[in-house]
C-alpha positions in Angstrom: 21.5 18.0 12.2 22.2 14.5 10.8 21.4 13.5 7.3 18.5 11.0 7.1 20.8 8.3 5.8 23.0 8.7 8.9 20.0 8.5 11.1 18.8 5.3 9.5 22.2 3.7 9.7 22.2 4.5 13.5 18.7 3.0 13.9 19.7 -0.3 12.4 22.8 -0.4 14.7 20.5 0.4 17.7 18.1 -2.3 16.7 21.0 -4.8 16.4 22.1 -4.1 19.9 18.6 -4.2 21.3 18.2 -0.5 22.0 14.6 -0.2 21.1 14.2 3.1 22.9 16.7 4.7 20.5 14.7 3.5 17.5 11.4 4.7 19.0 13.0 8.0 19.9 13.7 8.7 16.2 10.0 8.3 15.2 7.6 11.1 14.8 4.7 11.0 17.3 2.4 10.3 14.4 4.7 7.9 12.5 2.9 5.6 10.0 4.7 2.2 10.3 3.5 -0.3 7.7 4.5 -4.0 7.8 3.8 -5.9 4.6 0.5 -7.8 4.1 1.2 -11.4 4.8 4.0 -10.6 7.3 3.0 -11.9 10.7 2.6 -8.4 12.0 1.2 -7.0 8.8 -0.7 -3.7 8.9 -0.2 0.0 9.5 0.5 1.3 13.0 0.3 4.9 14.0 2.7 6.3 16.7 5.8 4.8 18.4 3.8 3.0 21.1 1.8 1.2 18.5 5.0 0.1 16.7 6.4 -1.0 20.0 3.4 -3.1 21.0 2.5 -4.5 17.6 5.9 -5.1 16.0 8.9 -4.9 18.3 7.5 -6.6 21.4 6.1 -9.4 19.3 9.4 -9.9 17.4 11.2 -10.1 20.8 8.7 -12.5 22.3 8.1 -14.8 19.3 11.6 -15.0 17.6 15.0 -16.0 18.7 17.9 -14.0 17.2 15.7 -12.0 14.8 17.9 -9.7 12.8 17.4 -7.0 10.1 20.8 -6.4 8.5 21.0 -3.7 5.8 23.5 -4.2 3.0 22.9 -1.1 0.9 21.3 2.4 1.4 19.9 4.6 -1.3 19.0 8.2 -0.2 17.3 11.1 -2.0 16.2 14.2 -0.1 14.0 13.0 2.8 13.7 9.4 1.7 16.1 6.5 2.6 15.7 3.0 1.1 17.5 0.2 2.9 18.1 -3.2 1.2 19.1 -6.1 3.4 18.2 -9.4 4.8 16.1 -10.7 7.7 16.9 -13.8 9.7 15.6 -15.5 12.8 14.3 -18.6 14.4 10.6 -18.8 15.3 10.5 -20.0 19.0 7.3 -22.1 18.6 8.5 -24.2 15.8 12.3 -24.0 16.0 12.4 -23.2 12.3 14.7 -20.6 10.9 14.5 -18.4 7.8 16.3 -15.7 5.8 14.5 -13.3 3.5 15.5 -10.2 1.6 13.9 -6.9 2.6 13.5 -3.4 1.3 12.6 -0.7 3.8 11.5 2.8 2.7 12.0 5.4 5.4 10.5 8.9 4.9 11.5 11.9 7.1 9.7 15.1 8.1 11.2 17.7 10.3 14.2 15.5 11.2 12.2 12.5 12.4 10.9 9.4 10.8 7.4 10.2 9.4 6.8 6.8 7.8 8.2 3.3 7.3 7.2 0.8 4.6 8.4 -2.8 4.6 8.7 -5.0 1.6 9.8 -8.7 2.0 9.1 -12.2 0.9 6.4 -13.0 3.5 6.2 -16.7 2.3 9.6 -17.4 3.7 8.7 -15.9 7.1 5.4 -17.8 7.2 7.1 -21.1 6.4 9.3 -20.7 9.5 6.2 -20.1 11.6 4.2 -23.1 10.3 
């Protein structure tokens, strides 16, 4: 069995290469995925299909070259915190942004039980407006 930190590192690598199926496959059937209030996809989504439709599909459709690059990981028991940076260009405006993020991943039974996003949503919204 992989350590949670190894799993999270592999999920960022999968996301970077566009392997959404690998990311979704690591999520518990009842995962609670929370995007920050003020983020364009803000809210809590339950289950991998809800994450796919409300977050990943929209990122792919609305942004060009959207990335989430972690720079540091902090792990304790079944929790992994990733610190990194988002970047991308909003297709409708052609404006780009970079913003720091903190992601809190919690595991249960070897799968991701929850995800909590923290970021500077003003920087993201500025690229969209």
